[in-house]
C-alpha positions as CSV (number, residue, x, y, z in Angstrom):
1,M,-14.4,-57.4,115.8
2,S,-14.9,-53.8,115.0
3,F,-12.4,-51.7,113.0
4,A,-14.5,-48.6,112.9
5,A,-12.6,-46.9,115.7
6,P,-9.1,-48.3,115.7
7,T,-7.2,-48.7,118.9
8,T,-3.5,-49.2,119.3
9,P,-2.8,-52.8,118.2
10,S,-0.1,-54.8,120.0
11,F,1.7,-56.2,117.0
12,P,4.5,-58.0,119.0
13,Q,1.8,-59.7,121.1
14,N,-0.2,-60.5,118.1
15,V,2.8,-62.0,116.4
16,H,3.6,-64.1,119.4
17,E,0.1,-65.5,119.5
18,A,0.1,-66.1,115.7
19,L,3.3,-68.1,115.8
20,Q,2.0,-70.3,118.5
21,D,-1.4,-70.9,116.8
22,E,-1.1,-74.4,115.2
23,N,-4.2,-74.1,113.1
24,L,-3.1,-70.7,111.7
25,Q,0.3,-72.0,110.9
26,A,-1.2,-75.1,109.2
27,A,-3.4,-72.8,107.1
28,L,-0.5,-70.5,106.2
29,R,1.7,-73.4,105.2
30,G,-1.0,-74.7,102.9
31,S,-1.3,-71.3,101.2
32,R,2.4,-70.5,100.7
33,G,3.7,-70.6,97.1
34,G,0.5,-71.0,95.2
35,F,-0.1,-67.3,94.6
36,V,3.6,-66.7,94.0
37,L,3.9,-69.4,91.3
38,R,0.7,-68.5,89.5
39,R,1.7,-64.8,89.4
40,A,5.2,-65.7,88.0
41,R,3.6,-67.8,85.3
42,A,1.1,-65.1,84.3
43,R,3.8,-62.5,84.2
44,A,6.1,-64.7,82.0
45,A,3.2,-65.2,79.6
46,L,2.7,-61.5,79.0
47,P,5.8,-59.9,77.5
48,E,4.4,-56.4,77.9
49,F,3.7,-56.9,81.6
50,D,6.4,-54.5,82.8
51,A,5.4,-51.9,80.2
52,L,1.8,-52.1,81.5
53,R,3.0,-51.6,85.0
54,D,4.8,-48.4,84.0
55,A,1.7,-47.2,82.1
56,A,-0.6,-48.0,85.1
57,A,1.7,-46.2,87.6
58,A,2.0,-43.1,85.4
59,M,-1.8,-43.0,84.8
60,K,-2.5,-43.1,88.6
61,D,0.1,-40.4,89.3
62,H,-1.6,-38.2,86.7
63,V,-5.0,-38.8,88.3
64,L,-3.7,-38.0,91.8
65,A,-2.3,-34.7,90.5
66,S,-5.7,-33.7,89.3
67,L,-7.9,-35.7,91.6
68,D,-10.5,-33.0,92.2
69,I,-11.1,-32.6,88.4
70,Y,-11.7,-36.3,87.9
71,L,-13.9,-36.7,91.0
72,E,-16.2,-33.8,89.8
73,R,-16.4,-35.4,86.3
74,Y,-17.2,-38.8,87.8
75,E,-20.0,-37.2,90.0
76,A,-21.5,-35.5,87.0
77,Q,-21.7,-38.7,85.0
78,V,-23.2,-40.7,87.9
79,T,-25.8,-38.0,88.4
80,A,-26.6,-37.9,84.6
81,A,-27.3,-41.6,84.8
82,G,-29.7,-41.2,87.6
83,G,-27.4,-42.1,90.5
84,Q,-26.3,-40.1,93.5
85,V,-22.8,-39.5,94.9
86,H,-22.3,-39.0,98.7
87,W,-19.1,-37.5,100.0
88,A,-17.9,-39.0,103.3
89,E,-14.9,-37.2,104.9
90,T,-14.7,-39.8,107.7
91,A,-15.7,-43.3,108.4
92,E,-18.4,-42.0,110.8
93,D,-19.8,-40.0,107.8
94,A,-19.8,-43.1,105.7
95,R,-21.7,-45.1,108.3
96,R,-24.3,-42.4,108.7
97,I,-24.9,-42.1,105.0
98,V,-25.2,-45.9,104.5
99,L,-27.6,-46.2,107.5
100,E,-29.8,-43.4,106.2
101,I,-30.1,-45.0,102.7
102,C,-30.9,-48.4,104.3
103,R,-33.6,-46.8,106.5
104,R,-35.2,-45.0,103.6
105,A,-35.4,-48.4,101.8
106,E,-36.9,-49.9,105.0
107,A,-34.1,-52.6,104.8
108,K,-34.1,-55.5,107.2
109,T,-31.3,-57.3,105.4
110,V,-28.3,-56.1,103.4
111,N,-26.3,-58.2,101.1
112,K,-22.6,-57.3,100.7
113,G,-20.0,-58.1,98.2
114,K,-16.4,-58.0,99.3
115,T,-15.3,-54.5,100.2
116,M,-12.4,-53.4,102.3
117,I,-13.8,-49.9,102.5
118,A,-16.8,-51.3,104.4
119,E,-14.4,-53.1,106.7
120,E,-12.5,-49.8,107.2
121,C,-15.7,-48.1,108.2
122,G,-17.2,-50.9,110.3
123,I,-20.4,-51.0,108.3
124,N,-21.4,-54.5,109.4
125,E,-21.2,-53.6,113.1
126,H,-23.0,-50.3,112.6
127,L,-25.9,-51.9,110.7
128,E,-26.3,-54.7,113.2
129,A,-26.4,-52.1,116.0
130,H,-29.4,-50.5,114.3
131,G,-31.3,-53.7,113.7
132,I,-30.3,-54.3,110.1
133,R,-28.7,-57.7,109.2
134,P,-25.7,-57.6,106.9
135,V,-24.9,-60.9,105.0
136,E,-21.5,-61.4,103.4
137,T,-21.9,-63.1,100.0
138,D,-18.3,-63.7,99.1
139,L,-17.5,-67.3,100.3
140,G,-14.4,-66.3,102.2
141,E,-16.1,-63.3,103.8
142,Y,-19.1,-65.5,104.6
143,I,-16.9,-67.9,106.5
144,I,-15.2,-65.3,108.6
145,Q,-18.5,-63.6,109.3
146,L,-19.7,-66.9,110.8
147,R,-16.6,-67.0,112.9
148,G,-16.9,-63.3,114.0
149,E,-13.5,-62.4,112.5
150,A,-12.1,-59.8,110.2
151,P,-10.4,-60.6,106.8
152,S,-6.9,-61.9,107.0
153,H,-6.1,-61.1,103.4
154,I,-7.5,-58.5,101.0
155,I,-8.3,-61.0,98.2
156,A,-8.5,-64.3,100.2
157,P,-10.2,-63.2,103.5
158,A,-10.4,-66.7,105.0
159,I,-6.9,-67.8,104.0
160,H,-6.2,-68.4,107.7
161,V,-9.1,-70.9,108.2
162,T,-8.5,-74.6,107.7
163,V,-11.0,-77.0,106.1
164,P,-12.0,-78.7,109.4
165,Q,-12.7,-75.3,110.9
166,V,-15.0,-74.4,107.9
167,R,-16.8,-77.7,108.3
168,E,-17.3,-77.0,112.0
169,E,-18.7,-73.5,111.4
170,F,-21.2,-74.8,108.8
171,R,-22.5,-77.4,111.1
172,R,-22.9,-74.8,113.9
173,A,-24.5,-72.1,111.7
174,H,-26.6,-74.1,109.2
175,T,-29.0,-75.6,111.8
176,A,-31.9,-76.0,109.3
177,L,-29.9,-78.8,107.5
178,A,-29.5,-82.3,108.7
179,P,-26.8,-82.5,111.4
180,D,-25.5,-85.8,110.0
181,R,-25.0,-84.6,106.4
182,D,-21.8,-85.3,104.6
183,L,-19.4,-82.4,104.6
184,E,-16.2,-84.1,103.8
185,G,-15.4,-82.9,100.3
186,L,-14.5,-79.3,99.3
187,D,-17.2,-79.5,96.6
188,T,-19.8,-80.5,99.2
189,L,-18.9,-77.5,101.4
190,L,-19.1,-75.2,98.4
191,R,-22.5,-76.5,97.3
192,E,-23.9,-76.0,100.8
193,A,-22.6,-72.5,101.0
194,R,-24.1,-71.7,97.6
195,A,-27.5,-73.1,98.5
196,V,-27.6,-71.1,101.8
197,L,-26.5,-67.9,100.2
198,R,-28.7,-68.3,97.2
199,E,-31.8,-67.7,99.4
200,K,-30.2,-64.5,100.8
201,Y,-30.0,-62.8,97.4
202,F,-33.8,-62.7,97.1
203,Q,-34.3,-61.4,100.7
204,A,-32.2,-58.3,100.8
205,E,-33.6,-54.8,100.1
206,V,-30.1,-53.3,99.8
207,G,-26.9,-54.5,98.2
208,I,-23.5,-53.1,99.1
209,T,-20.4,-53.6,96.9
210,G,-16.9,-52.1,96.8
211,A,-15.3,-50.9,93.6
212,N,-12.0,-51.8,92.1
213,M,-12.2,-48.7,89.9
214,L,-14.5,-45.7,89.3
215,I,-14.4,-44.4,85.7
216,A,-14.6,-40.6,85.4
217,E,-15.4,-40.7,81.7
218,T,-18.6,-42.9,82.1
219,G,-19.6,-42.7,85.7
220,Q,-19.2,-46.5,86.0
221,S,-18.1,-48.5,89.0
222,V,-16.1,-51.7,88.2
223,I,-15.9,-54.8,90.4
224,V,-13.9,-58.0,89.7
225,T,-14.9,-61.3,91.3
226,N,-14.5,-65.0,90.8
227,E,-17.8,-66.1,92.3
228,G,-20.4,-63.8,90.7
229,N,-21.7,-62.8,94.1
230,G,-21.0,-59.1,93.4
231,D,-23.3,-59.2,90.4
232,L,-26.2,-60.7,92.4
233,S,-25.6,-58.4,95.3
234,Q,-26.0,-55.3,93.2
235,S,-28.6,-56.4,90.6
236,L,-31.3,-58.1,92.7
237,P,-31.9,-55.7,95.7
238,R,-33.9,-52.5,95.1
239,V,-31.0,-50.3,96.2
240,H,-27.3,-50.6,95.3
241,I,-24.7,-48.8,97.3
242,V,-21.1,-48.6,96.0
243,M,-18.5,-47.9,98.7
244,A,-15.1,-46.7,97.4
245,S,-12.3,-44.5,98.4
246,L,-11.3,-41.3,96.5
247,E,-8.2,-42.7,94.8
248,K,-10.1,-45.5,92.9
249,I,-10.8,-43.0,90.1
250,V,-9.4,-43.6,86.7
251,P,-9.9,-41.3,83.7
252,G,-11.4,-43.6,81.1
253,L,-12.2,-47.1,79.8
254,E,-8.8,-47.6,78.3
255,D,-7.2,-46.8,81.6
256,A,-9.5,-49.3,83.3
257,A,-8.4,-51.9,80.8
258,T,-4.8,-51.3,81.6
259,L,-5.4,-51.9,85.3
260,L,-7.4,-55.0,84.6
261,R,-4.6,-56.5,82.6
262,V,-2.2,-56.3,85.6
263,L,-4.7,-56.7,88.5
264,A,-5.8,-60.4,88.1
265,R,-2.3,-61.5,87.0
266,S,-0.8,-59.9,90.1
267,A,-3.5,-61.1,92.5
268,T,-4.4,-64.7,91.5
269,G,-2.3,-65.4,88.4
270,Q,-5.4,-65.3,86.2
271,E,-5.4,-63.4,82.9
272,M,-8.7,-61.9,84.0
273,A,-11.1,-62.5,86.9
274,V,-14.1,-64.7,86.0
275,Y,-16.5,-61.8,86.4
276,T,-15.6,-58.1,85.5
277,T,-18.7,-56.0,86.0
278,F,-19.3,-52.4,84.9
279,S,-22.3,-50.6,86.6
280,A,-23.7,-47.2,86.0
281,G,-26.9,-45.8,87.6
282,P,-30.2,-47.4,88.5
283,R,-32.2,-49.7,86.2
284,R,-33.5,-48.1,83.0
285,A,-36.9,-48.8,81.5
286,E,-35.5,-51.3,79.0
287,D,-33.2,-53.1,81.5
288,P,-34.3,-56.6,82.5
289,D,-32.9,-56.2,86.0
290,G,-31.0,-53.9,88.2
291,P,-31.6,-51.6,91.3
292,E,-34.2,-48.9,91.5
293,E,-31.6,-46.7,93.3
294,Y,-27.9,-46.3,92.8
295,H,-25.7,-44.6,95.4
296,V,-21.9,-44.1,95.5
297,V,-20.3,-43.3,98.9
298,L,-16.9,-41.8,98.3
299,L,-14.7,-42.0,101.3
300,D,-11.7,-39.8,102.2
301,N,-10.8,-40.8,105.8
302,G,-7.3,-39.4,105.6
303,R,-6.4,-40.0,102.0
304,A,-6.5,-36.4,100.8
305,K,-3.8,-35.6,103.4
306,M,-1.5,-38.2,101.8
307,A,-1.5,-36.3,98.5
308,G,1.7,-34.3,98.0
309,T,3.5,-36.2,100.8
310,P,6.2,-38.9,100.5
311,F,3.3,-41.4,101.0
312,Q,1.3,-40.4,98.0
313,P,2.5,-43.4,95.9
314,M,0.5,-45.6,98.3
315,L,-2.7,-44.2,96.7
316,R,-1.7,-46.0,93.5
317,C,-2.5,-49.3,95.2
318,I,-5.1,-51.5,93.4
319,R,-5.5,-54.0,96.3
320,C,-4.2,-57.0,94.4
321,G,-2.5,-58.5,97.5
322,A,0.7,-59.4,95.6
323,C,2.9,-57.7,98.3
324,M,1.5,-59.9,101.1
325,N,1.6,-63.0,98.9
326,H,5.4,-62.5,98.6
327,C,6.1,-61.1,102.1
328,P,8.0,-63.5,104.4
329,V,6.6,-61.7,107.5
330,Y,3.0,-61.9,106.4
331,Q,3.5,-65.5,105.4
332,A,4.7,-66.3,108.9
333,V,2.0,-64.5,111.0
334,G,-1.0,-63.9,108.8
335,G,-3.1,-60.8,108.5
336,H,-4.8,-60.5,111.9
337,A,-1.4,-59.8,113.6
338,Y,-1.4,-56.4,111.9
339,G,-4.3,-55.3,114.1
340,W,-6.4,-53.3,111.6
341,V,-8.0,-53.6,108.2
342,Y,-5.0,-53.7,105.9
343,P,-2.3,-56.3,106.4
344,G,1.1,-57.0,104.9
345,P,3.5,-54.4,103.4
346,M,0.7,-52.3,101.9
347,G,-0.9,-52.2,105.4
348,A,2.4,-51.3,107.0
349,V,2.4,-48.1,104.9
350,L,-1.4,-47.3,104.6
351,T,-2.4,-47.9,108.2
352,P,-0.1,-45.3,109.9
353,S,-1.1,-42.9,107.0
354,L,-4.8,-43.3,107.9
355,I,-4.8,-43.7,111.7
356,G,-1.6,-42.0,112.6
357,V,1.9,-43.1,113.4
358,E,1.1,-43.1,117.1
359,Q,-1.3,-46.0,116.6
360,G,0.1,-47.7,113.5
361,G,3.8,-46.8,113.6
362,H,4.8,-50.2,114.8
363,L,3.7,-51.9,111.5
364,P,6.6,-50.5,109.3
365,N,8.9,-52.5,111.5
366,A,7.2,-55.7,110.4
367,S,9.5,-56.0,107.4
368,T,12.8,-57.7,106.5
369,F,13.3,-55.0,103.8
370,C,13.9,-57.9,101.3
371,G,12.2,-55.7,98.6
372,R,10.0,-58.5,97.2
373,C,6.9,-56.4,97.8
374,E,8.2,-53.5,95.6
375,E,9.5,-56.0,93.0
376,V,6.1,-57.6,92.4
377,C,3.8,-54.6,92.9
378,P,1.9,-54.0,89.6
379,M,1.8,-50.2,90.4
380,R,5.5,-50.0,91.3
381,I,4.8,-48.6,94.8
382,P,8.1,-48.1,96.7
383,L,6.9,-49.9,99.8
384,P,10.2,-50.4,101.5
385,G,11.2,-46.8,101.1
386,M,7.9,-45.6,102.6
387,M,8.2,-48.1,105.5
388,R,11.6,-46.7,106.2
389,A,10.1,-43.2,106.2
390,W,7.6,-44.2,108.8
391,R,10.3,-45.8,110.9
392,E,12.2,-42.5,110.8
393,R,9.0,-40.6,112.0
394,E,8.5,-43.2,114.7
395,M,12.0,-42.7,115.9
396,E,11.9,-38.9,115.7
397,R,8.8,-38.8,117.9
398,G,10.3,-41.2,120.5
399,L,7.6,-43.8,119.8
400,A,10.0,-46.7,119.0
401,P,10.8,-49.1,121.9
402,A,13.6,-48.0,124.1
403,T,15.6,-51.1,123.2
404,A,15.5,-50.1,119.6
405,R,16.4,-46.5,120.2
406,Y,19.4,-47.4,122.5
407,G,20.5,-50.2,120.2
408,L,20.6,-47.8,117.2
409,R,22.6,-45.3,119.3
410,I,25.1,-48.0,120.2
411,W,25.4,-49.1,116.6
412,G,25.8,-45.5,115.4
413,F,28.6,-45.0,118.0
414,L,30.4,-48.0,116.7
415,A,29.8,-47.3,113.0
416,R,31.5,-43.9,113.3
417,R,34.6,-45.7,114.7
418,P,35.4,-48.4,112.1
419,W,38.4,-49.8,114.2
420,L,36.1,-50.2,117.2
421,Y,33.3,-51.6,115.0
422,R,35.6,-54.3,113.6
423,R,36.8,-55.3,117.1
424,A,33.3,-55.4,118.6
425,T,31.8,-57.5,115.8
426,G,34.8,-59.8,115.8
427,A,34.4,-60.4,119.5
428,A,30.7,-61.0,119.0
429,R,31.4,-63.6,116.4
430,W,33.8,-65.4,118.7
431,V,31.3,-65.4,121.5
432,M,28.5,-66.7,119.4
433,R,30.6,-69.5,117.9
434,R,31.3,-70.6,121.5
435,M,27.6,-70.4,122.4
436,A,26.8,-72.6,119.4
437,R,29.0,-75.4,120.7
438,G,29.7,-76.8,117.3
439,R,26.1,-77.2,116.4
440,G,25.9,-74.3,114.0
441,R,23.0,-72.7,115.8
442,I,22.1,-71.0,119.0
443,A,18.9,-71.8,120.9
444,R,18.9,-68.8,123.2
445,L,20.6,-65.4,122.6
446,P,20.5,-62.4,124.9
447,L,18.6,-59.4,123.5
448,A,17.3,-61.6,120.6
449,G,14.5,-63.4,122.4
450,G,12.1,-62.3,119.7
451,W,14.0,-64.5,117.3
452,T,15.1,-67.4,119.4
453,G,11.6,-67.7,121.0
454,T,10.4,-69.5,117.8
455,R,13.5,-70.5,115.9
456,D,17.2,-71.0,116.4
457,F,19.7,-68.3,115.6
458,P,22.4,-69.4,113.0
459,A,25.9,-69.2,114.4
460,P,28.5,-67.1,112.4
461,Q,30.5,-69.1,109.9
462,G,34.0,-68.2,108.6
463,R,35.2,-64.7,108.4
464,G,33.1,-61.6,108.7
465,F,31.8,-59.6,105.7
466,L,34.3,-56.7,106.2
467,A,37.3,-59.0,106.1
468,Q,36.0,-60.7,102.9
469,W,35.2,-57.4,101.3
470,Q,38.6,-55.9,102.0
471,E,40.3,-58.9,100.3
472,R,38.2,-58.3,97.1
473,K,38.9,-54.6,96.8
């Protein structure tokens, strides 16, 4: 599956298929609640958590207001340390730059740590098309690479895969091992993956990692992992390529520390990730290991155009995944239904910003507007408000489905005539109660097939909201 050249995803069709996929639904049921509970515990254990969120958001706003200054400072520090910064305006530019570096290194194999920017640019597919084999070293990424899939979650890419499916993939792919070997326990699967991947670390000529942050003060890139694969992917090959987007810049080490204190707590409920690695430049004479070449590919791909618009706060995102962990829509359909690289509420805002409302404008509709995403976001990004702004643009351009446009017109007509609105809603309540036939639910409802196709619609109970509100005035 290639994401280098996005095409219009069919979100409604993807949702329908996801809701009917028994394996996917089983995997999603098994993942629900864990991230939410751990994040709540981590937040409660840190009294200054909300103050850190305020400081982190203010710091990123400051950086975005002076992005060119900090990018130039970062490039100067990388160059001073012996590295090289490459500027990529588009995903195509990034693919060309990475391929050129790999060809100069005469690479046959490239090891990759988890990087959403590489997914955005379609790096794996591009390298394979030119005879270079990319190997994902993050366990979740490795599993979905075997399955030929894209990540379903930005921090847990294989969250949609069940244990029996992993076992099946290992038996199919690891043909050098005994076919009758025991793969029943999770620890057994983990040991097998570790043994297979361990060999890959010593074969690759080039290693590619992402970056959770880029520090302007020191020229360092920062990655956080729980497996250590990122460290091995960047320290053992002769060439290390960092792929990052422009907004990953932070001013200094203290700012990086602020983000680290909210990142892991928001993502996995940990105080800190197991590995937090700072890298700067190629190996020095006194270093025991490290790459001979250090390259940073800085990607724009539409982000600069977001600056100064109502969608600029999205550039504060630190990719923790908290919004999708708490989103009822994501938890029902998984990440692949969103059709491109970034799923969940953050994807519903970022995707149309990067590929256009014509192709991604359907995603902001994938929200109940419950507000949980904004409530838990460590960077205080107003996700519901920005999704609403995209909905307005979709409606203004006539891109929304005809049923939605006509339905809103009818609602607007009624809302401007309160007496008619009360009569219409009262009649609708009466009809729906009759349709429920005393069961309290409706199996099929005209114009609501998207709801009743997978669950019953609750029948109205008691008096309407307006009647109850008027009594309390």
